C-alpha positions as CSV (number, residue, x, y, z in Angstrom):
1,X,-198.8,5.9,-70.8
2,X,-200.3,9.3,-70.3
3,X,-199.5,12.1,-72.7
4,X,-196.9,14.6,-71.6
5,X,-197.3,18.1,-73.1
6,X,-194.5,20.7,-73.1
7,X,-196.3,24.0,-72.9
8,X,-193.5,26.0,-74.6
9,X,-192.4,27.3,-77.9
10,X,-188.7,27.2,-76.9
11,X,-186.7,25.0,-79.2
12,X,-184.1,24.7,-76.4
13,X,-186.6,23.2,-73.9
14,X,-187.8,20.8,-76.6
15,X,-184.3,19.6,-77.3
16,X,-183.5,19.2,-73.6
17,X,-186.6,17.1,-72.9
18,X,-185.7,14.9,-75.9
19,X,-182.2,14.4,-74.6
20,X,-183.6,13.2,-71.3
21,X,-185.6,10.6,-73.1
22,X,-189.0,12.1,-72.4
23,X,-191.7,11.3,-74.9
24,X,-193.9,14.4,-75.3
25,X,-195.8,16.7,-77.7
26,X,-195.6,20.5,-77.8
27,X,-198.6,22.7,-77.3
28,X,-197.7,26.4,-77.0
29,X,-199.8,28.0,-74.2
30,X,-200.2,31.4,-75.8
31,X,-200.3,32.8,-72.3
32,X,-199.2,36.5,-72.2
33,X,-196.2,36.8,-69.9
34,X,-196.6,39.8,-67.5
35,X,-193.1,40.6,-66.3
36,X,-194.3,43.7,-64.5
37,X,-195.9,41.8,-61.6
38,X,-194.5,42.9,-58.3
39,X,-193.1,39.6,-57.1
40,X,-189.6,38.6,-56.1
41,X,-187.8,37.0,-59.1
42,X,-188.1,33.4,-57.9
43,X,-191.8,33.8,-57.2
44,X,-192.4,35.6,-60.6
45,X,-190.7,32.8,-62.5
46,X,-192.8,30.2,-60.7
47,X,-195.9,32.2,-61.2
48,X,-195.3,32.6,-65.0
49,X,-194.6,28.9,-65.4
50,X,-197.7,27.9,-63.5
51,X,-199.9,30.3,-65.5
52,X,-198.6,28.7,-68.8
53,X,-199.2,25.2,-67.5
54,X,-202.7,26.0,-66.4
55,X,-203.5,27.6,-69.7
56,X,-202.7,24.4,-71.5
57,X,-204.1,22.1,-68.7
58,X,-207.7,23.2,-69.2
59,X,-207.6,21.8,-72.7
60,X,-206.8,18.2,-71.5
61,X,-208.3,15.7,-69.2
62,X,-205.6,13.1,-68.8
63,X,-202.1,14.6,-69.4
64,X,-199.0,15.9,-67.6
65,X,-198.4,19.5,-68.6
66,X,-194.8,20.8,-68.3
67,X,-194.2,24.5,-68.5
68,X,-191.3,26.8,-67.8
69,X,-190.3,30.5,-67.8
70,X,-186.8,31.9,-67.6
71,X,-185.8,35.4,-66.5
72,X,-182.5,37.1,-65.8
73,X,-181.8,39.2,-62.7
74,X,-179.2,41.9,-62.6
75,X,-178.8,44.1,-59.5
76,X,-182.3,43.2,-58.4
77,X,-183.9,44.1,-61.7
78,X,-185.7,41.4,-63.7
79,X,-184.8,41.2,-67.4
80,X,-186.8,39.3,-69.8
81,X,-186.4,39.1,-73.6
82,X,-185.2,42.3,-75.1
83,X,-187.9,44.1,-77.1
84,X,-185.5,45.7,-79.6
85,X,-181.9,45.4,-80.8
86,X,-181.0,48.6,-79.0
87,X,-182.3,47.2,-75.7
88,X,-180.3,44.0,-76.3
89,X,-177.2,46.0,-76.8
90,X,-177.9,47.9,-73.6
91,X,-178.5,44.8,-71.6
92,X,-175.4,43.0,-72.8
93,X,-173.4,46.1,-72.1
94,X,-174.7,46.1,-68.5
95,X,-173.9,42.4,-68.0
96,X,-170.5,42.7,-69.5
97,X,-167.8,42.2,-66.8
98,X,-170.5,41.6,-64.1
99,X,-172.5,38.8,-62.4
100,X,-176.1,38.2,-62.9
101,X,-178.6,35.3,-62.3
102,X,-180.8,33.2,-64.5
103,X,-183.9,31.9,-62.8
104,X,-186.1,29.3,-64.4
105,X,-189.5,28.5,-62.9
106,X,-191.1,25.3,-63.9
107,X,-194.5,23.7,-63.3
108,X,-195.9,20.3,-63.8
109,X,-199.7,19.8,-63.7
110,X,-201.4,16.5,-63.7
111,X,-204.8,17.2,-65.4
112,X,-206.5,14.0,-64.1
113,X,-205.7,14.5,-60.4
114,X,-204.9,18.2,-60.2
115,X,-201.6,17.5,-58.5
116,X,-199.2,20.3,-59.2
117,X,-195.5,20.9,-58.6
118,X,-193.9,24.4,-59.0
119,X,-190.2,25.0,-58.5
120,X,-187.6,27.6,-59.4
121,X,-183.9,27.2,-59.8
122,X,-181.2,29.9,-59.9
123,X,-177.9,29.8,-61.7
124,X,-175.3,32.6,-61.2
125,X,-173.4,33.7,-64.2
126,X,-170.3,35.8,-64.4
127,X,-169.6,37.5,-67.8
128,X,-166.1,38.4,-69.0
129,X,-165.7,41.9,-70.3
130,X,-167.3,42.1,-73.8
131,X,-166.1,44.5,-76.4
132,X,-168.6,46.8,-78.2
133,X,-167.8,45.0,-81.5
134,X,-168.6,41.6,-79.9
135,X,-172.0,42.9,-78.6
136,X,-172.8,44.6,-82.0
137,X,-171.9,41.5,-84.0
138,X,-174.0,39.2,-81.7
139,X,-177.0,41.5,-81.6
140,X,-177.0,41.6,-85.5
141,X,-177.8,37.9,-85.4
142,X,-181.1,38.8,-83.7
143,X,-180.7,35.8,-81.3
144,X,-180.7,38.1,-78.3
145,X,-184.3,38.9,-79.0
146,X,-185.4,35.3,-78.4
147,X,-184.0,34.8,-74.9
148,X,-184.2,36.2,-71.4
149,X,-181.2,38.3,-70.6
150,X,-180.4,38.9,-74.2
151,X,-178.1,36.0,-74.8
152,X,-178.2,32.2,-75.5
153,X,-175.3,30.6,-73.6
154,X,-175.9,27.5,-75.8
155,X,-175.8,29.6,-79.0
156,X,-174.0,32.8,-80.0
157,X,-173.4,33.8,-76.4
158,X,-171.4,30.7,-75.6
159,X,-168.1,32.5,-75.0
160,X,-169.5,35.3,-72.8
161,X,-169.6,33.5,-69.4
162,X,-166.3,32.8,-67.7
163,X,-167.9,31.2,-64.7
164,X,-171.2,29.8,-63.6
165,X,-172.5,28.5,-60.3
166,X,-175.5,26.2,-60.6
167,X,-177.2,24.1,-63.3
168,X,-176.0,24.9,-66.8
169,X,-179.3,23.7,-68.3
170,X,-181.2,26.2,-66.1
171,X,-179.5,29.0,-68.1
172,X,-180.6,27.3,-71.3
173,X,-184.2,27.4,-70.0
174,X,-185.0,24.1,-68.2
175,X,-183.3,22.7,-65.1
176,X,-183.3,19.2,-66.6
177,X,-182.2,17.2,-63.5
178,X,-184.9,18.8,-61.4
179,X,-187.6,18.4,-64.0
180,X,-186.8,14.7,-64.5
181,X,-186.8,14.2,-60.8
182,X,-190.3,15.6,-60.5
183,X,-191.6,13.8,-63.6
184,X,-190.5,10.5,-61.9
185,X,-192.6,11.4,-58.9
186,X,-195.6,11.6,-61.3
187,X,-194.8,8.1,-62.4
188,X,-193.0,8.9,-65.6
189,X,-190.5,6.1,-66.5
190,X,-187.2,7.4,-68.0
């Protein structure tokens, strides 16, 4: 069986792939994510995922590289990981009581054939109204600095959403059903 490489530092993506029964190793791409590119959000997410996959792919001759990138979109504006605690507070304040989307692009590259699949999934999320104290308490954990949109729905932000439309795991950072479906097309037995 060929090696499967997850080109991501995300502990959440690693956990999700494990849960799906995928045998893989992790190799962080080190690719610098440029969120300022002037692409529509779905295209940007796919582009970032593909760049990460290709960065790792050049290091291997017979492997499947899986990479992903997640971003939030609020009122047409792309939101990545907050750069500071104050930015995290501002983002969460904006999302409070409103709807936004989480978009995850993923890429799978077969380094022996060059076959490549790139897809993106969108999940809509509605936040309940958050109090200033809730936001402050959550931001103090520093978790918001590690995730797109400034919250981890599978972590300390688990009570923020009162409705979602789409794949829950897409919010976490990897639309697992879609990734497994594509891996099977590459001959991966799960």
